[in-house]
C-alpha positions as CSV (number, residue, x, y, z in Angstrom):
1,X,63.3,48.3,119.2
2,X,60.0,49.4,119.9
3,X,58.0,47.8,122.9
4,X,55.4,46.1,120.8
5,X,58.2,44.8,118.4
6,X,60.1,43.5,121.2
7,X,57.2,41.5,122.5
8,X,56.5,40.2,119.2
9,X,60.1,38.8,119.0
10,X,59.9,37.1,122.3
11,X,56.9,35.6,121.6
12,X,58.2,34.2,118.3
13,X,61.3,33.1,119.8
14,X,59.4,31.2,122.3
15,X,57.1,29.8,119.8
16,X,60.1,28.4,117.7
17,X,61.5,26.5,120.8
18,X,57.9,25.5,121.9
19,X,57.4,24.1,118.2
20,X,60.8,22.0,118.7
21,X,59.3,21.0,121.9
22,X,55.9,19.9,120.4
23,X,57.7,18.0,117.7
24,X,59.5,16.0,120.2
25,X,56.4,15.2,122.0
26,X,54.4,14.1,119.1
27,X,57.4,11.2,118.6
28,X,56.6,10.0,121.8
29,X,53.1,10.5,122.5
30,X,50.1,11.4,120.4
31,X,48.8,14.5,118.9
32,X,46.3,15.2,121.4
33,X,49.0,15.1,124.2
34,X,51.3,17.0,122.4
35,X,49.0,20.5,121.7
36,X,47.8,20.3,125.3
37,X,51.5,19.9,126.5
38,X,52.2,22.7,123.8
39,X,49.3,25.0,125.3
40,X,50.3,24.4,128.9
41,X,53.7,23.3,129.8
42,X,55.6,24.2,126.9
43,X,55.6,27.6,127.4
44,X,57.8,26.8,131.0
45,X,60.1,24.4,129.2
46,X,60.6,26.8,126.3
47,X,61.3,29.7,128.8
48,X,63.9,27.4,130.4
49,X,65.4,27.0,126.9
50,X,65.3,30.7,126.2
51,X,67.1,31.4,129.5
52,X,69.6,28.7,128.6
53,X,70.4,29.3,125.2
54,X,69.6,33.7,125.0
55,X,70.4,35.0,128.3
56,X,71.7,38.1,126.8
57,X,68.5,39.0,125.0
58,X,66.7,38.7,128.5
59,X,69.0,41.7,129.7
60,X,67.8,43.6,126.7
61,X,64.1,43.4,127.5
62,X,65.0,44.3,131.0
63,X,66.7,47.2,129.7
64,X,63.5,48.1,127.7
65,X,61.3,48.1,130.9
66,X,59.9,44.5,130.4
67,X,59.9,42.2,133.3
68,X,60.5,38.4,133.0
69,X,56.8,38.2,134.4
70,X,55.2,40.4,131.9
71,X,57.1,38.6,128.9
72,X,55.9,35.3,130.2
73,X,52.4,36.7,130.6
74,X,52.6,37.8,127.0
75,X,54.2,34.6,125.5
76,X,51.3,32.4,127.7
77,X,48.5,34.1,126.2
78,X,50.3,34.2,122.7
79,X,51.0,30.4,122.9
80,X,47.4,29.6,124.4
81,X,46.0,31.8,121.3
82,X,48.3,29.8,118.8
83,X,47.8,26.5,120.2
84,X,44.2,26.3,119.4
85,X,44.7,26.7,115.7
86,X,47.5,24.4,115.7
87,X,45.7,22.0,117.4
88,X,42.9,21.7,115.0
89,X,44.9,21.8,112.0
90,X,47.0,18.8,113.6
91,X,43.9,17.1,114.5
92,X,42.5,17.6,110.9
93,X,45.7,16.0,109.4
94,X,45.2,13.1,111.7
95,X,41.7,12.3,110.7
96,X,42.9,12.7,107.2
97,X,45.9,10.4,107.5
98,X,44.4,7.9,110.1
99,X,40.8,7.4,109.7
100,X,38.9,5.9,112.5
């Protein structure tokens, strides 16, 4: 596995867990709050879930020379870049479904 592919795989795995967290927050809160949590705290909660569920893969990334700090920095940047378009899409859907 190449260096860039390993980082992308980690970011996509974290994105999957973060989207699950987003859906849970949407049920209990508004779309605006869920996108805010998705962009900020979701990454840390996703990492805790990743650590609990896929601890073996963290050793693989360590063997590739990627520290946990570097993985979290890459995934935080990836989540921030992905959260903005997802937030706009969700707010657009909200405007179409629930016009004020």
